[in-house]
N, C-alpha and C positions, 0 to 999 in steps of 0.2 A: 243175524238179521235176514229175513226172507227177501227174495228178489223184489216182491211187490213193495215191501216197506222201503227197500233201498232205493227203488225208482222214485217213490213218493218223496223221500228225503232229498234226493238229487234234484227233483223238480222244484222243490221249495227253495233250494239254494242255487238254482241255475243262473248263469250270467244273462245279460240282455241279448246276446247273440249266440247262436249255435253254429259251429264250424262244420258245415257240410261241404260238398264240392263247390257250392256257391254260398258264401256266408249269408244267413238269413236272420232277420229279427225274430225273436221268440214269438212275438205277437202274430207273426205270419204263419206259424205252425199250429196245427191242431194238437190237443192233448195226446192223442194216439200217436201222432208223428213224433212228438217229444219222447214219449215212452219208448218207441221203437229205436230211436237214436241212442238214448241212454242205455237201453238193454243191450244193443249191439256193442257199445263201448265196454260195458261190464263183461260181456261174454268174451270180448277180445282180451281183456285184462286177465280173465280166468284162464284163457288159452295159453298165457305166457308161462304157466306152471306146467312143465313137460310131464307127459304121461309116464315116461321112464327116466330113471336117474341112477347114477352110480355114486357110491360113497366109499371112502377109504376107511376101513376099520382094522386097526392093528396091522397096518401096512398091506392089508388085503382089499381088493376091490369087490364091493358087494352091489349087485343090481337090485333095484326096487321099482315097484309099480305104484303109481298114484291111486289111492283109494278114497272114496267119499263116504262119509257117514251121513246118510239122509236122516238117520235116527237122531243124531246130535249136532248136525250142521257144522262139520269140519272136514278137512282133507288131511291126508298124511301119506307118507311113503312107507310101503310095506316090503320088506326084503322077500326075495323069491322063495325062500325056504319056509315062509310063514303064510298062513291064511288069515284073512280078515273077515269077521262076521258080526252082524248086528244081533246081539244076544237078546235084548228086550229093551223097551223104552228106557232111555237113560243109561244104557250099558252096552258097550261093544267089546268084542273079544279079538285078540290076536293069539294064534296058537301054532306051534310047530307042526309041520306036515309029517315029521318023522318021530317025534317024541311026545306022547300024550301028557307027560309030566312037565311040559314047558309051555306056559301060557301067560297071558296078560289081559287084565280087564281095565277098560278105560271108561271113566265116568266124568262127564263134563258138569261143572258146578256153575251156579249163577254168578254173574259178574260181581254182584253185591254180597257174595257169601262172606260171612265172618270167619276168618281163617282159624281163630282160636276154637270156635265151636266146631268147625269142620275137622280140626285135628282131633278133638275129643271124640267126635262121631266116628272118625276113621279108626281110631284105636279100638273102640267098642266093636265095630263091625269086623275088624281084622281078628280080634281075639275070639269073637264068636265063631269064626271059621277055622282058626288055627289053635285055639286053646290058650295061648299065652304069647306075649311079645315083649321085646325090649326096645327102648328108643335107640335109633341108630343115627348115623351121620350120612350126609349126602355123598355119593360116589365121586370119584375124581374126574369122570367124564360121563357124558359129553359136556364140554365146557359151556356151551350156550344155554344148556338146560339147568345145570347144577346151581347156578346163582338164584334160580327161581324156586328151588325146592325148599320148602319152609319146615317140613316135618317128615321124619322117616321112622317107621316101625318095622321090626324084623323078627323073624323066628326061623328055626331050622330043625331038621331031624337028621338021621344018618345019611339020607340020600338027597334031600331037597332043601332049598332055602325059600323062604317067603318074605317078600318086601312090600310095604305099603308106602306110597309117596303122596304127599300133598304138595301140589305145585301151583304157585300163584300165576295169574294170567298176565298178559302184556298186550301190546297193541294188536298183535296178530294171533295170539294163542289164548284160548279161554282158560280159566282156572280148572284144574284137574285133580281127580283122585285116581291113582293108578295102583293096581295090585298085581304083583308078579310072583309066579311060582316057577322055579327052574332047577335043573339038576345041580347039585352042589359043586361037583367037580369040574363042570364045563365053563363056569364063569360067563354065563350068557347075559348077565344084567346090563353091561354097557351096550351090547347089541340091541337089546329090547328097548332101552331108554333112548337110543339113537332114533328109533322110529317115533317115539313120543316127542322128541325134539323137533320133528318135522311137521307137527300138527299146526294147522292154520285154520282160523275161522272161515266159514263160507260167506 
């Protein structure tokens, strides 16, 4: 939801008083004053998400920076060894700074997406890029994400693994289609999915 739509919705559902330094009746405030107060509250809530955060992955501490997709209207934490980039409308990329064969594509789906249709489309797109696939199972971690993974397709060659995940949305995260390519021997999938777990709608 855009900031302007959010403010409009909050104005429609506002109480009869707004708590400023001196409580005032809404009728005493202009529309612009109401918008300013609501916007300031929204910005304060957004500021509660720290710009830097540490995560424990396999007993190691990993530092991450908060990134924003203006392209698809979400935020997420990206570990320091990765770059985040808006690839094109409807697609963002995370890729390793050190290994060009390790990357992840993030696509936000509509809230009303039919997941069965989305799974069929995901399989078609995945096989168009990788030639073939088999249906896989959700990974064992991260725990907060795996319960929302509804379909997995996978493929591999001698050096790399490819994974496609269909992830249903919840109150804070939109439904997603995520494609991952990573070196086979390094087991980077849990680390990449941990970043997906941190996605929140703007």
